[in-house]
Structure formats: structure tokens, C-alpha cells
Backbone as numpy.savetxt, mean C-alpha at the origin, in Angstrom:
# Nx Ny Nz CAx CAy CAz Cx Cy Cz
9.04 2.00 27.98 9.28 0.60 27.67 10.38 0.08 28.55
10.19 -1.12 29.20 11.21 -1.62 29.99 12.41 -2.03 29.18
13.60 -2.21 29.91 14.84 -2.66 29.15 14.59 -3.87 28.34
13.89 -4.90 28.96 13.66 -6.19 28.38 12.85 -6.07 27.13
11.83 -5.25 27.23 10.84 -5.06 26.03 11.61 -4.35 24.99
12.41 -3.23 25.40 13.24 -2.51 24.38 14.05 -3.46 23.69
14.79 -4.44 24.38 15.60 -5.33 23.77 14.96 -6.13 22.67
13.75 -6.64 23.08 13.05 -7.47 22.19 12.44 -6.70 20.99
12.07 -5.43 21.22 11.57 -4.66 20.09 12.66 -4.31 19.11
13.89 -4.03 19.71 14.98 -3.72 18.76 15.45 -5.05 18.00
15.46 -6.11 18.75 15.84 -7.41 18.06 14.83 -7.70 16.98
13.51 -7.61 17.26 12.52 -7.89 16.19 12.66 -6.99 14.94
12.92 -5.71 15.11 13.08 -4.89 13.94 14.45 -5.11 13.25
15.49 -5.45 13.99 16.70 -5.90 13.33 16.58 -7.09 12.46
15.86 -8.04 13.04 15.63 -9.27 12.31 14.72 -9.04 11.00
13.81 -8.10 11.15 12.84 -7.85 10.01 13.49 -6.95 8.92
14.38 -6.08 9.36 14.93 -5.17 8.38 16.37 -5.59 7.91
16.99 -6.43 8.75 18.35 -6.90 8.43 19.31 -5.69 8.46
19.03 -4.76 9.24 19.94 -3.54 9.23 19.89 -2.83 10.61
21.20 -2.82 11.12 21.35 -2.06 12.36 21.05 -0.54 12.18
21.56 -0.05 11.07 21.37 1.43 10.73 19.91 1.87 10.69
19.19 1.00 9.99 17.71 1.38 9.87 16.95 1.31 11.18
17.28 0.37 11.97 16.63 0.23 13.29 17.04 1.43 14.17
18.37 1.81 14.06 18.81 2.96 14.73 18.07 4.25 14.48
17.75 4.46 13.21 16.96 5.61 12.77 15.54 5.49 13.33
14.92 4.28 13.27 13.54 4.17 13.82 13.52 4.49 15.24
14.53 4.02 16.09 14.41 4.17 17.51 15.14 5.44 18.01
15.69 6.20 17.05 16.49 7.48 17.49 17.72 7.05 18.29
18.40 5.94 18.02 19.57 5.60 18.67 20.76 5.59 17.67
21.94 5.39 18.14 23.09 5.23 17.27 23.21 3.75 16.87
23.82 3.53 15.78 23.96 2.21 15.19 24.79 1.33 16.27
25.95 1.82 16.79 26.46 0.98 17.79 25.63 0.58 19.00
24.73 1.55 19.38 23.88 1.23 20.46 22.92 0.14 20.23
22.50 0.15 18.99 21.54 -1.00 18.50 22.22 -2.32 18.58
23.43 -2.29 17.98 24.25 -3.59 18.00 24.58 -4.00 19.45
24.83 -3.03 20.39 25.05 -3.50 21.74 23.82 -4.02 22.33
22.71 -3.46 22.04 21.49 -3.98 22.63 21.26 -5.38 22.29
21.38 -5.70 20.95 21.17 -7.08 20.47 22.11 -8.04 21.16
23.45 -7.50 21.32 24.53 -8.32 21.92 24.18 -8.61 23.30
23.68 -7.62 24.03 23.26 -7.75 25.41 22.08 -8.74 25.58
21.23 -8.80 24.70 20.07 -9.73 24.65 20.62 -11.06 24.53
21.63 -11.28 23.59 22.26 -12.63 23.34 22.99 -13.07 24.59
23.62 -12.17 25.19 24.40 -12.49 26.46 23.33 -12.92 27.54
22.26 -12.19 27.76 21.27 -12.58 28.75 20.75 -13.90 28.48
20.47 -14.29 27.26 19.80 -15.49 26.88 20.80 -16.62 26.76
22.13 -16.24 26.53 23.15 -17.24 26.37 23.10 -18.05 25.10
22.59 -17.34 24.02 22.54 -17.96 22.73 22.82 -16.92 21.65
23.26 -17.30 20.55 23.55 -16.43 19.44 22.26 -16.37 18.66
21.79 -15.12 18.41 20.53 -14.87 17.72 20.74 -14.49 16.25
21.79 -13.79 15.98 22.03 -13.27 14.61 23.45 -13.67 14.18
23.66 -14.09 12.91 24.87 -14.26 12.31 25.26 -13.03 11.56
26.35 -12.43 11.85 26.77 -11.07 11.34 27.84 -11.38 10.39
27.69 -10.79 9.07 28.79 -10.69 8.09 28.93 -9.23 7.68
29.87 -8.99 6.88 30.10 -7.61 6.43 28.87 -7.22 5.46
28.09 -8.15 4.90 27.19 -7.79 3.99 25.74 -7.89 4.51
25.51 -8.84 5.41 24.15 -9.09 5.89 24.03 -9.65 7.28
22.85 -9.59 7.88 22.46 -10.20 9.08 21.53 -11.29 8.75
21.67 -12.42 9.46 20.73 -13.56 9.24 20.44 -14.12 10.54
19.30 -14.68 10.71 18.90 -15.32 11.92 19.54 -16.80 12.13
19.93 -16.98 13.38 20.14 -18.53 13.76 18.87 -19.17 14.10
18.87 -20.47 14.32 17.72 -21.26 14.68 17.13 -20.59 16.04
18.02 -20.33 16.93 17.41 -19.63 18.20 16.84 -18.38 17.85
17.38 -17.59 16.96 16.77 -16.32 16.56 15.44 -16.41 15.89
15.34 -17.39 15.05 14.00 -17.66 14.45 12.95 -18.00 15.47
13.29 -18.81 16.54 12.37 -19.19 17.50 12.04 -17.89 18.37
12.99 -17.10 18.67 12.71 -16.01 19.61 11.87 -14.91 18.78
12.17 -14.86 17.52 11.41 -13.83 16.67 9.92 -14.07 16.73
9.60 -15.29 16.62 8.13 -15.68 16.57 7.49 -15.24 17.81
8.11 -15.70 18.95 7.61 -15.48 20.24 7.65 -14.01 20.72
8.65 -13.27 20.27 8.77 -11.86 20.60 7.80 -11.09 19.90
7.44 -11.40 18.74 6.33 -10.70 17.94 5.08 -10.77 18.73
4.79 -12.02 19.10 3.49 -12.17 19.85 3.55 -11.47 21.18
4.67 -11.49 21.88 4.73 -10.85 23.15 4.56 -9.33 23.07
5.26 -8.73 21.97 5.11 -7.28 21.84 3.67 -6.90 21.39
3.05 -7.73 20.51 1.71 -7.52 20.11 0.74 -7.59 21.32
1.11 -8.59 22.29 0.25 -8.62 23.48 0.37 -7.44 24.35
1.56 -6.84 24.44 1.67 -5.63 25.26 0.92 -4.50 24.58
1.02 -4.39 23.35 0.26 -3.25 22.53 -1.27 -3.48 22.80
-1.71 -4.74 22.69 -3.11 -4.95 22.92 -3.60 -4.61 24.36
-2.79 -5.02 25.29 -3.16 -4.72 26.69 -3.10 -3.23 26.96
-2.16 -2.43 26.49 -2.08 -1.08 26.72 -3.30 -0.40 26.04
-3.66 -0.75 24.83 -4.72 -0.17 24.13 -6.07 -0.48 24.73
-6.23 -1.74 25.26 -7.40 -2.17 26.01 -7.54 -1.28 27.24
-6.44 -1.00 27.96 -6.55 -0.18 29.19 -6.98 1.21 28.81
-6.56 1.68 27.68 -6.86 3.05 27.32 -8.14 3.20 26.45
-8.93 2.18 26.37 -10.09 2.04 25.46 -11.11 3.23 25.65
-11.20 3.63 26.83 -12.10 4.85 27.09 -11.61 6.07 26.32
-10.30 6.22 26.11 -9.78 7.37 25.42 -9.34 7.16 24.01
-9.66 5.88 23.52 -9.31 5.57 22.09 -7.99 4.92 21.99
-7.54 4.69 20.76 -6.24 4.14 20.51 -5.09 5.10 20.74
-3.91 4.59 20.79 -2.69 5.53 20.90 -1.51 4.95 20.31
-0.45 5.72 20.29 0.68 5.14 19.53 0.73 5.57 18.15
1.45 4.86 17.24 1.68 5.20 15.90 1.18 4.05 14.98
0.35 4.39 14.11 -0.19 3.41 13.10 0.58 3.70 11.78
1.18 2.79 11.35 2.11 2.86 10.00 1.31 2.10 8.99
0.96 2.90 7.91 0.17 2.42 6.79 0.82 2.59 5.48
1.19 1.56 4.84 1.76 1.62 3.44 0.61 1.75 2.39
0.60 2.59 1.41 -0.42 2.67 0.52 -0.04 3.47 -0.73
-0.70 3.17 -1.94 -0.41 3.83 -3.17 -0.61 5.37 -3.01
0.36 6.20 -3.62 0.24 7.60 -3.48 -0.98 8.23 -3.96
-1.42 7.92 -5.29 -2.52 8.68 -5.78 -3.78 8.22 -4.92
-4.01 6.93 -4.77 -5.20 6.49 -4.06 -5.10 7.03 -2.61
-4.04 7.07 -1.94 -3.86 7.58 -0.63 -4.41 9.07 -0.60
-3.83 9.85 -1.48 -4.09 11.31 -1.52 -5.65 11.52 -1.83
-6.11 10.79 -2.80 -7.50 11.15 -3.29 -8.54 10.44 -2.46
-8.25 9.29 -1.93 -9.38 8.55 -1.29 -9.19 8.31 0.27
-7.95 8.14 0.77 -7.79 7.81 2.08 -7.47 9.10 3.03
-6.66 10.00 2.53 -6.39 11.18 3.33 -7.64 12.07 3.74
-8.62 12.11 2.78 -9.83 12.85 3.15 -10.70 12.19 4.27
-10.45 10.85 4.57 -11.06 10.22 5.53 -10.47 10.25 6.90
-9.17 10.65 6.95 -8.43 10.64 8.22 -8.93 11.61 9.20
-9.44 12.74 8.91 -9.91 13.64 9.98 -11.00 13.00 10.92
-11.99 12.29 10.24 -13.05 11.68 11.00 -12.49 10.54 11.89
-11.45 9.86 11.43 -10.84 8.68 12.21 -10.04 9.26 13.42
-9.20 10.23 13.03 -8.35 10.76 14.14 -9.21 11.51 15.16
-10.27 12.09 14.80 -11.08 12.82 15.76 -11.59 11.78 16.83
-11.82 10.56 16.30 -12.32 9.52 17.31 -11.16 9.03 18.17
-9.99 9.15 17.70 -8.83 8.58 18.49 -7.75 9.70 18.58
-7.91 10.68 19.51 -7.10 11.75 19.46 -5.63 11.49 20.01
-5.42 10.30 20.63 -4.04 9.86 21.10 -3.27 9.17 20.00
-3.85 8.88 18.88 -3.23 8.16 17.85 -2.48 8.96 16.78
-1.35 8.53 16.34 -0.62 9.21 15.30 -0.55 8.26 14.06
-0.55 8.84 12.87 -0.48 7.92 11.69 0.76 8.28 10.80
1.44 7.24 10.46 2.67 7.40 9.49 2.23 6.87 8.20
2.08 7.69 7.14 1.70 7.27 5.83 2.87 6.96 5.00
3.09 5.65 4.67 4.21 5.35 3.79 3.72 5.27 2.32
3.80 6.36 1.62 3.01 6.53 0.38 4.07 6.21 -0.81
3.65 5.13 -1.59 4.51 4.88 -2.66 3.64 3.92 -3.62
3.86 4.06 -4.93 3.16 3.21 -5.90 3.84 1.88 -6.16
4.95 1.64 -5.40 5.54 0.28 -5.50 5.10 -0.44 -4.34
5.07 -1.79 -4.38 4.71 -2.58 -3.33 5.81 -2.67 -2.15
5.43 -2.16 -0.98 6.27 -2.11 0.09 6.45 -3.55 0.72
7.70 -3.71 1.14 7.99 -4.91 2.07 7.36 -4.53 3.48
6.21 -4.99 3.80 5.43 -4.56 5.04 6.29 -4.77 6.18
6.95 -5.96 6.41 7.65 -6.22 7.56 8.92 -5.34 7.59
9.71 -5.27 6.54 10.89 -4.50 6.56 10.66 -2.94 6.88
9.48 -2.52 6.30 9.15 -1.05 6.53 8.42 -0.92 7.86
8.24 -1.94 8.61 7.59 -1.75 9.93 6.09 -1.35 9.87
5.51 -1.61 8.72 4.07 -1.16 8.52 3.11 -2.12 9.37
2.14 -1.50 9.95 1.07 -2.37 10.53 0.18 -2.93 9.58
-0.07 -2.27 8.43 -0.91 -2.69 7.36 -0.65 -2.00 6.06
-1.16 -2.46 4.95 -0.99 -1.71 3.74 -2.41 -1.75 2.94
-2.53 -0.77 2.16 -3.71 -0.76 1.24 -3.10 -0.88 -0.28
-3.61 -1.90 -0.85 -3.07 -2.24 -2.19 -4.31 -2.33 -3.20
-3.92 -2.10 -4.43 -4.92 -2.00 -5.53 -4.67 -3.16 -6.47
-5.78 -3.66 -7.00 -5.72 -4.79 -7.97 -5.67 -6.09 -7.32
-5.56 -7.17 -8.11 -5.54 -8.56 -7.58 -4.31 -8.72 -6.68
-4.43 -9.55 -5.69 -3.46 -9.84 -4.76 -3.04 -11.25 -4.94
-1.89 -11.46 -5.73 -1.50 -12.84 -6.06 -0.95 -13.71 -4.84
-0.38 -13.00 -3.95 0.32 -13.69 -2.87 -0.67 -14.05 -1.79
-1.08 -15.24 -1.66 -2.07 -15.75 -0.73 -1.60 -16.03 0.66
-0.17 -15.77 0.81 0.31 -15.86 2.10 0.03 -14.63 3.01
-0.36 -13.50 2.40 -0.79 -12.31 3.11 -2.15 -12.43 3.49
-2.59 -11.85 4.67 -3.96 -11.73 5.10 -4.61 -10.54 4.46
-5.55 -10.72 3.58 -6.16 -9.54 2.82 -7.63 -9.39 3.17
-8.09 -8.21 2.96 -9.48 -7.90 3.21 -9.90 -6.80 2.29
-10.96 -7.10 1.38 -11.38 -6.25 0.38 -12.15 -5.05 0.96
-11.78 -3.76 0.55 -12.43 -2.61 1.07 -13.54 -2.10 0.16
-13.20 -1.90 -1.12 -14.07 -1.27 -2.19 -13.61 -1.58 -3.56
-14.47 -1.28 -4.47 -13.97 -1.42 -5.91 -14.48 -0.14 -6.66
-13.75 0.09 -7.89 -14.09 1.22 -8.67 -14.08 0.93 -10.17
-14.91 1.62 -10.91 -15.02 1.38 -12.38 -13.67 1.90 -13.04
-13.25 1.24 -14.04 -12.22 1.71 -14.83 -12.65 1.89 -16.27
-11.95 2.76 -16.99 -12.36 3.15 -18.36 -11.21 3.85 -19.15
-11.40 4.08 -20.41 -10.24 4.65 -21.26 -10.60 6.19 -21.15
-9.44 6.98 -20.96 -9.57 8.40 -20.87 -8.52 9.06 -21.82
-8.80 10.34 -22.26 -7.85 11.06 -23.07 -8.20 12.58 -22.86
-7.34 13.45 -23.09 -7.67 14.81 -23.05 -8.35 15.39 -24.37
-9.23 16.31 -24.36 -9.81 16.83 -25.55 -8.74 17.32 -26.58
-7.71 17.83 -26.04 -6.72 18.37 -27.04 -6.03 17.32 -27.83
-5.80 16.11 -27.07 -5.30 15.00 -27.69 -6.12 14.46 -28.79
-7.47 14.28 -28.50 -8.47 13.74 -29.33 -8.71 14.79 -30.58
-8.61 16.02 -30.31 -8.66 16.91 -31.47 -7.52 16.77 -32.38
-6.46 16.41 -31.87 -5.27 16.34 -32.78 -5.13 14.92 -33.37
-5.52 13.89 -32.71 -5.38 12.53 -33.28 -6.54 11.71 -33.64
-7.82 12.32 -33.22 -8.97 11.56 -33.53 -9.45 10.82 -32.40
-10.77 10.44 -32.34 -11.30 9.62 -31.27 -11.47 8.20 -31.70
-10.91 7.29 -30.99 -11.06 5.79 -31.38 -12.53 5.40 -31.23
-12.98 4.60 -32.15 -14.33 4.01 -32.14 -14.44 2.58 -31.66
-13.30 1.77 -31.80 -13.36 0.44 -31.39 -12.00 0.09 -30.73
-11.90 -0.98 -30.09 -10.61 -1.38 -29.26 -9.43 -1.49 -30.30
-9.62 -2.12 -31.47 -8.48 -2.10 -32.38 -7.96 -0.74 -32.90
-8.72 0.26 -32.77 -8.40 1.62 -33.15 -7.26 2.06 -32.25
-7.09 1.51 -31.09 -6.03 1.98 -30.09 -4.67 1.70 -30.73
-4.55 0.72 -31.61 -3.30 0.57 -32.21 -2.74 1.79 -33.02
-3.54 2.59 -33.37 -3.24 3.81 -34.14 -3.09 5.05 -33.21
-3.02 4.90 -31.93 -2.87 5.90 -30.99 -1.77 5.80 -30.08
-1.40 6.89 -29.47 -0.40 6.85 -28.41 -0.97 6.44 -27.14
-0.42 5.46 -26.42 -0.96 4.82 -25.19 -0.05 5.10 -23.99
-0.69 5.17 -22.84 -0.11 5.46 -21.55 -0.37 4.34 -20.58
0.66 3.67 -20.12 0.47 2.57 -19.18 0.73 3.16 -17.69
-0.06 2.71 -16.75 0.13 3.05 -15.36 0.70 1.86 -14.61
0.83 2.06 -13.25 1.38 0.95 -12.38 0.56 -0.25 -12.40
-0.78 -0.17 -12.52 -1.65 -1.45 -12.47 -1.48 -2.29 -13.64
-1.40 -1.58 -14.84 -1.32 -2.36 -16.07 0.15 -2.31 -16.76
1.09 -1.82 -15.96 2.48 -1.62 -16.52 3.09 -2.87 -16.97
2.71 -4.03 -16.38 3.35 -5.33 -16.81 2.51 -6.07 -17.87
1.43 -5.55 -18.17 0.54 -6.24 -19.21 0.93 -5.90 -20.65
0.74 -6.91 -21.49 0.99 -6.74 -22.88 -0.19 -6.41 -23.63
-1.39 -6.56 -22.98 -2.76 -6.26 -23.62 -3.57 -5.53 -22.73
-4.46 -4.70 -23.28 -5.59 -4.16 -22.49 -6.87 -4.97 -22.86
-7.54 -5.36 -21.80 -8.73 -6.27 -21.92 -9.98 -5.38 -21.67
-10.87 -5.52 -22.57 -12.22 -4.83 -22.41 -13.28 -5.73 -23.04
-14.46 -5.59 -22.42 -15.66 -6.29 -22.97 -16.62 -5.29 -23.68
-17.11 -5.80 -24.73 -18.22 -5.09 -25.42 -19.33 -6.06 -25.85
-20.54 -5.84 -25.36 -21.75 -6.63 -25.58 -21.40 -8.09 -25.32
-20.74 -8.33 -24.21 -20.40 -9.68 -23.77 -19.22 -10.35 -24.44
-18.63 -9.70 -25.27 -17.42 -10.26 -26.07 -16.16 -9.63 -25.52
-15.14 -10.40 -25.12 -13.90 -9.83 -24.59 -12.99 -9.60 -25.75
-12.35 -8.43 -25.84 -11.39 -8.09 -26.70 -10.06 -7.84 -26.06
-8.99 -8.28 -26.59 -7.57 -8.11 -26.10 -6.90 -7.24 -27.14
-6.40 -6.04 -26.64 -5.76 -5.15 -27.58 -4.26 -5.08 -27.21
-3.42 -5.66 -28.00 -1.82 -5.52 -27.72 -1.54 -4.09 -27.60
-0.63 -3.76 -26.66 -0.28 -2.37 -26.41 1.24 -2.22 -26.42
1.68 -1.09 -26.97 3.09 -0.76 -27.02 3.05 0.76 -26.52
3.03 0.93 -25.25 2.91 2.32 -24.58 3.96 3.25 -25.09
3.59 4.43 -25.44 4.54 5.41 -25.76 5.16 5.97 -24.43
4.35 6.00 -23.41 4.63 6.47 -22.10 4.35 5.45 -21.04
5.31 5.09 -20.10 5.11 4.22 -19.06 5.18 5.12 -17.74
4.11 5.15 -16.99 4.20 5.90 -15.75 4.17 5.00 -14.56
5.14 5.18 -13.67 5.23 4.28 -12.47 4.37 4.60 -11.36
3.59 5.70 -11.56 2.60 6.05 -10.46 1.30 6.36 -11.15
0.09 6.11 -10.47 -1.13 6.45 -11.06 -1.29 7.83 -11.27
-0.89 8.72 -10.43 -0.95 10.15 -10.60 -0.16 10.67 -11.81
0.93 9.93 -12.10 1.69 10.25 -13.27 0.97 9.85 -14.55
0.28 8.75 -14.54 -0.51 8.38 -15.74 -1.60 9.27 -15.95
-2.27 9.72 -14.93 -3.40 10.80 -15.14 -2.78 12.09 -15.63
-1.68 12.47 -15.06 -0.98 13.78 -15.55 -0.61 13.68 -17.01
-0.09 12.47 -17.39 0.37 12.41 -18.86 -0.93 12.45 -19.77
-2.02 11.73 -19.36 -3.14 11.86 -20.20 -3.72 13.28 -20.30
-3.70 14.01 -19.12 -4.14 15.31 -19.03 -3.32 16.28 -19.91
-2.17 15.99 -19.98 -1.12 16.76 -20.82 -1.35 16.59 -22.34
-2.12 15.56 -22.60 -2.34 15.22 -24.11 -1.30 14.28 -24.71
-0.72 13.49 -23.88 0.18 12.53 -24.33 -0.34 11.25 -24.94
-1.58 11.11 -24.76 -2.23 9.78 -25.23 -3.37 9.33 -24.46
-3.71 8.07 -24.69 -4.88 7.46 -24.01 -4.46 6.50 -22.86
-5.11 6.67 -21.79 -4.72 5.79 -20.55 -6.00 5.14 -20.11
-5.78 4.06 -19.29 -6.85 3.32 -18.44 -6.76 3.98 -17.06
-7.89 4.47 -16.63 -7.93 5.10 -15.35 -9.23 4.61 -14.65
-9.31 4.92 -13.31 -10.46 4.60 -12.59 -11.13 5.95 -11.96
-12.40 5.81 -11.40 -12.96 6.93 -10.74 -12.13 7.41 -9.63
-11.42 6.60 -8.99 -10.57 6.98 -7.97 -9.46 7.89 -8.46
-8.90 7.60 -9.54 -7.73 8.32 -10.05 -8.13 9.74 -10.61
-9.23 9.86 -11.35 -9.41 11.01 -12.18 -10.73 11.63 -12.13
-11.41 11.52 -10.95 -12.81 12.14 -10.80 -12.73 13.58 -11.05
-11.74 14.28 -10.53 -11.71 15.72 -10.65 -11.44 16.15 -12.09
-10.49 15.40 -12.65 -10.15 15.63 -14.21 -11.36 15.53 -15.09
-12.20 14.45 -14.82 -13.46 14.21 -15.60 -14.47 15.29 -15.30
-14.55 15.78 -14.03 -15.61 16.82 -13.70 -15.26 18.10 -14.42
-13.84 18.49 -14.46 -13.48 19.71 -14.93 -13.41 19.71 -16.51
-13.38 18.52 -17.02 -13.37 18.39 -18.54 -11.89 18.27 -19.00
-10.94 18.18 -18.10 -9.48 17.97 -18.57 -9.32 16.70 -19.20
-10.14 15.73 -18.83 -10.20 14.40 -19.37 -11.60 14.07 -19.78
-11.77 13.20 -20.79 -12.97 12.69 -21.22 -12.87 11.26 -21.37
-13.94 10.56 -21.16 -13.94 9.06 -21.40 -14.13 8.84 -22.91
-13.39 7.68 -23.42 -13.54 7.24 -24.70 -13.90 5.77 -24.71
-14.34 5.24 -25.89 -14.75 3.91 -25.99 -15.68 3.45 -24.85
-16.64 4.35 -24.64 -17.63 4.27 -23.46 -18.41 3.05 -23.52
-18.53 2.42 -24.69 -19.42 1.13 -24.67 -18.56 -0.04 -24.22
-17.33 0.08 -23.94 -16.50 -1.00 -23.45 -16.50 -1.03 -21.94
-16.40 -2.26 -21.38 -16.29 -2.38 -20.00 -14.96 -3.06 -19.56
-14.32 -2.38 -18.68 -12.96 -2.90 -18.26 -13.19 -3.45 -16.83
-12.52 -4.48 -16.43 -12.69 -5.03 -15.09 -12.44 -4.00 -14.09
-13.29 -3.82 -13.03 -13.06 -2.84 -11.99 -11.90 -3.17 -11.22
-11.34 -2.12 -10.49 -10.15 -2.36 -9.66 -10.58 -2.29 -8.25
-10.11 -3.23 -7.51 -10.38 -3.34 -6.07 -9.30 -2.81 -5.16
-9.70 -2.28 -3.95 -8.68 -1.95 -2.98 -8.84 -2.97 -1.86
-7.65 -3.36 -1.36 -7.54 -4.30 -0.29 -6.78 -3.87 0.88
-7.09 -4.31 2.08 -6.15 -4.08 3.20 -5.37 -5.36 3.19
-3.98 -5.12 3.43 -3.16 -6.35 3.50 -2.44 -6.21 4.86
-2.37 -7.28 5.60 -1.72 -7.34 6.83 -0.39 -8.22 6.80
0.64 -7.83 7.38 1.94 -8.57 7.32 1.72 -10.00 7.84
2.41 -10.90 7.02 2.38 -12.32 7.41 3.34 -12.51 8.64
3.01 -13.51 9.44 3.83 -13.82 10.50 3.53 -13.06 11.85
2.59 -12.18 11.81 2.13 -11.50 13.05 0.82 -11.18 13.15
0.26 -11.04 14.32 -1.18 -10.80 14.47 -1.44 -9.32 14.19
-2.51 -9.00 13.35 -2.73 -7.59 13.16 -2.98 -6.89 14.39
-2.42 -5.69 14.52 -2.64 -4.86 15.71 -4.03 -4.37 15.85
-4.39 -4.03 17.02 -5.70 -3.52 17.19 -5.89 -2.19 16.46
-4.78 -1.34 16.36 -4.89 -0.12 15.70 -5.24 -0.40 14.08
-4.52 -1.42 13.57 -4.80 -1.68 12.21 -6.20 -2.27 12.03
-6.68 -3.20 12.95 -8.01 -3.70 12.80 -9.08 -2.58 12.82
-8.93 -1.80 13.84 -9.95 -0.65 13.92 -10.02 0.24 12.78
-8.75 0.69 12.18 -8.65 1.50 10.99 -9.18 0.81 9.84
-8.90 -0.46 9.64 -9.58 -1.18 8.47 -11.06 -1.32 8.63
-11.63 -1.38 9.77 -13.02 -1.43 10.05 -13.69 -0.13 9.56
-12.96 0.85 10.02 -13.45 2.28 9.67 -13.42 2.50 8.16
-12.39 2.14 7.50 -12.29 2.30 6.15 -13.26 1.62 5.29
-13.51 0.16 5.75 -14.44 -0.48 5.04 -15.87 0.08 5.15
-16.16 0.57 6.32 -17.50 1.14 6.54 -17.66 2.47 5.85
-16.75 3.31 5.83 -16.93 4.55 5.19 -16.89 4.41 3.65
-15.94 3.60 3.15 -15.83 3.49 1.65 -17.09 2.71 1.01
-17.66 1.73 1.84 -18.86 1.15 1.42 -20.00 2.16 1.31
-20.12 3.03 2.25 -21.10 4.09 2.21 -20.93 4.91 0.93
-19.66 5.33 0.69 -19.42 6.12 -0.47 -19.65 5.42 -1.77
-19.37 4.12 -1.82 -19.48 3.32 -3.00 -21.02 3.15 -3.33
-21.82 3.02 -2.25 -23.29 2.71 -2.42 -24.03 4.06 -2.69
-23.49 5.19 -2.46 -24.21 6.49 -2.49 -24.31 6.95 -4.03
């Protein structure tokens, strides 16, 4: 990368993260070196791009203007290089933020086929069940589950999965099996990351929607944690086929209240706002959509 492009890349990531130290780790440089690079860019342009205080970095008006154009310029360089290498596939690093359980169970098994098509490409998986700040994390894209309330992000639906109530046979032997939604008030309940903020579980039976207030005994901040708690006999959870197919197949978990229907959960690709999705991200999302649709329809 030329010195000018390096300066722009470091400036963009500094503006996005608000941290010289984080950018230094990303680029394998020292923190003073990153600070000097931004200062050199300011000297070359003859304008102040960042306002520095002991607590934060903030963009000046000139910095805001440069950030928008620099993102486009860097994206254009990336597009041009990948177009030139099209015969050999994509290259570089694709950074993907995604939920841990969904990533392990649904996405990781699909990676060998994708990477075989693009042997020059590397993938950095940012696995977490919390919503990542895509720009601050430097992610090219994210995969998120459930409704996406923020319409400022560019989203694309990949697939959907059925959800249902589950519990372990040992728990049901000890506490009994609920017959109706109101029976859940007599049981220990486990909430996961998707329904962690809800006060009610919603389910339909014979066209009638029932809302059951919940007071979870266990709150799990990850989907794999909710499944593990249910498997351990701690109570009843809401899960999807993505989360617990193996546990259902082995008998470690069983479905309860099977006559009830819970809204399915959808997986979406989310692209960072303010920048054009990279070719790597577009190609990967196309691949995921194609493969997941085939799996869903089989």
C-alpha cells in the first residue's frame, strides 16, 4: 500500500474507532506511529482533521468531508484489485461479525465450500451474541438474528427458522409437562439473547395469540448458554432449529407445547452504514443466501 493510501486507511480507522491504540493493533504499528501518520496527513493537506482531547478524538468539518471521500477511495482500490484478480478469486481479509451459536452451528460448516472457491481470501470471524458496532470493529458485514429495528443499516434476509418451547426430560420428570401457555407461570423459565428484553412470550394456538408474562429464573446472554441451561434441566426455554437440532436429535431436549406456534426467527446480512459494501462481503452474502435457501427448502 502506498504511503498516501496508508495514511488514508489509518485516518479512516482512527475516525471510525476513535482510538489510536486500537488502530495501532490493527495495523501492527505503535500508537505514536499512528498518531504521527495522522499528523503527517494533516500537514500534507494543511487542515486539522481530528480534535484531540485526553478523553476522545472527534472529527472536524474537514475530517468529516475527508472521511466520506476516503472510504469511497479505499473501497474503489479494493474493488479494482479484486477485479484484476477475478480469475483467481477474492483476496484479502473478510471481517464478519456474527452471533456465536449461529456462527458455530450454521455458518462455520459452510466456510470450507466458500474458501475453496477463493483460496486467496482470509476470514476474520467476530463472534459475539451482542450487537457489534460494525464500523468501530472494522467489519465488512454482520449476520444478525431477529427483527432489525435500525432502518439506517442496509439489510438482506438470508433464511428463517422455526422456534418452539424446549426442556430436558429430567426437568419435565421433576416438574411436570405444561399443557397450555398459562402453565408456564408454574415453571422455571430460561430467557436467551433474542427474547431477553421481552416481558412476555408470544405464541399462537389455533389462530389465537396468547401472551404469557415471564419472570425468568435464568437469563442467558448467549443462545448457546440458553440451550445449555435447558439441557442441564434448569427450566423451559424458547429455541430454534438452528440452536438445538443436535440436542433434539439426541433426546437431550424435547419440544413442549407443540400445538403452539411461535414467530420464526430470521437471519439477516447487515452492511455498515456510510460505506459501499465490499465485493468480498457481497460475494459471501450471495453464497450464504444460495446455500441457506437450499438447506431451508430441503
